[in-house]
C-alpha positions as CSV (number, residue, x, y, z in Angstrom):
1,Q,69.8,132.9,70.9
2,V,73.0,132.5,72.3
3,Q,75.5,135.1,71.8
4,L,79.2,134.0,72.0
5,A,82.3,136.4,73.0
6,E,86.1,135.0,73.0
7,S,88.8,136.4,75.0
8,G,92.2,135.7,75.5
9,G,94.2,135.8,72.4
10,G,97.0,137.6,71.5
11,V,101.0,137.2,70.9
12,V,102.7,134.4,72.4
13,Q,106.1,132.8,71.7
14,A,106.8,129.4,69.9
15,G,106.6,127.0,72.8
16,G,104.5,128.8,75.0
17,S,101.0,128.8,76.5
18,M,97.8,130.6,76.1
19,R,94.3,130.2,77.4
20,L,91.4,131.1,75.3
21,S,87.8,131.5,76.9
22,C,84.5,132.0,75.1
23,T,81.7,133.1,77.2
24,A,77.9,132.7,76.2
25,S,75.0,135.0,76.8
26,G,71.6,135.0,76.0
27,S,70.9,131.3,76.9
28,P,72.5,128.7,78.9
29,F,74.3,126.1,76.7
30,G,74.6,123.2,78.9
31,T,73.3,120.8,76.4
32,Y,75.1,122.4,73.5
33,L,78.0,121.0,71.9
34,L,81.1,123.1,71.8
35,G,84.1,123.8,69.9
36,W,86.8,125.6,68.9
37,Y,87.7,126.5,65.4
38,R,90.5,128.5,63.6
39,Q,91.2,129.9,60.6
40,A,94.6,131.1,59.1
41,P,95.0,133.7,56.1
42,G,94.2,131.9,52.9
43,K,92.8,128.7,54.7
44,Q,89.8,127.2,55.5
45,R,88.3,127.1,59.0
46,E,89.1,124.1,60.6
47,L,87.8,122.6,63.9
48,V,90.4,121.9,66.6
49,A,88.6,120.7,69.4
50,S,85.1,120.0,70.4
51,I,83.3,119.2,73.8
52,T,79.7,117.5,74.4
53,N,77.1,118.2,77.1
54,G,78.5,115.1,78.9
55,G,82.4,116.3,78.4
56,G,83.5,113.8,75.8
57,T,86.3,115.5,73.8
58,N,87.9,115.0,70.5
59,Y,90.8,117.3,68.8
60,A,92.6,117.5,65.4
61,D,95.4,115.5,64.9
62,S,97.4,118.4,64.9
63,V,96.7,120.1,68.2
64,W,96.1,116.4,70.0
65,G,98.3,116.3,73.2
66,R,98.9,120.2,73.4
67,F,95.6,121.6,73.6
68,T,92.9,120.8,76.1
69,I,89.0,121.6,76.0
70,S,87.1,122.0,79.0
71,R,83.7,123.7,79.9
72,D,82.0,125.1,82.8
73,N,78.3,124.9,82.2
74,A,77.6,127.0,85.5
75,K,79.6,129.9,83.9
76,N,78.5,129.2,80.6
77,T,82.1,129.2,79.3
78,V,84.1,126.8,77.4
79,Y,88.0,127.2,77.7
80,L,90.8,126.1,74.9
81,E,94.2,125.7,76.9
82,M,96.6,125.7,74.3
83,N,100.4,124.5,75.1
84,S,103.7,123.9,73.5
85,L,102.3,126.6,70.7
86,K,103.9,126.4,67.4
87,S,104.0,129.0,64.5
88,E,101.2,126.9,62.6
89,D,98.8,127.6,65.2
90,T,98.5,131.0,64.5
91,A,95.1,131.9,63.3
92,V,91.8,133.4,64.5
93,Y,90.2,131.3,66.7
94,Y,86.4,131.1,67.0
95,C,83.9,129.6,69.6
96,H,81.3,127.7,68.4
97,A,78.0,126.1,69.9
98,R,75.7,123.9,68.2
99,N,72.2,123.2,69.6
100,T,70.7,120.1,68.3
101,W,66.8,120.1,68.4
102,Y,64.2,117.5,67.5
103,H,63.9,118.9,64.1
104,G,67.7,120.0,63.3
105,E,70.1,122.1,64.7
106,E,71.6,125.7,65.2
107,N,74.9,126.9,65.2
108,F,76.5,129.9,66.6
109,W,79.6,131.5,66.4
110,G,81.6,134.1,68.2
111,Q,83.4,136.9,66.4
112,G,87.0,135.4,66.6
113,T,90.3,136.2,68.8
114,Q,93.4,136.5,67.0
115,V,96.4,134.0,68.3
116,T,99.8,135.0,66.9
117,V,102.6,132.6,67.8
118,S,106.0,134.0,67.2
119,S,109.1,132.2,65.8
């Protein structure tokens, strides 16, 4: 199975930018649906961005126009570029991969990386 590892989190000032990376090992994920989720303390985990194997993307309304998800299948990596960051973006960000099979699907999660946006 695939293992996911996020990197790039940290502390950034409001209005700043940050780029998260998630690299997979164990299996290539060129055909997987990939996404970034986030979870703030006391909140439910929410999808912030996803990207299909064909490069189609969607975004949560709260990040639309500010975040960009991309993938490099050759590097087995998915990125989340975050711009114009707000304090509300503070959360643990999780990389997610979904592999759809003829019989169902499998979901894989990274351990998460903390993003803190200071005001």
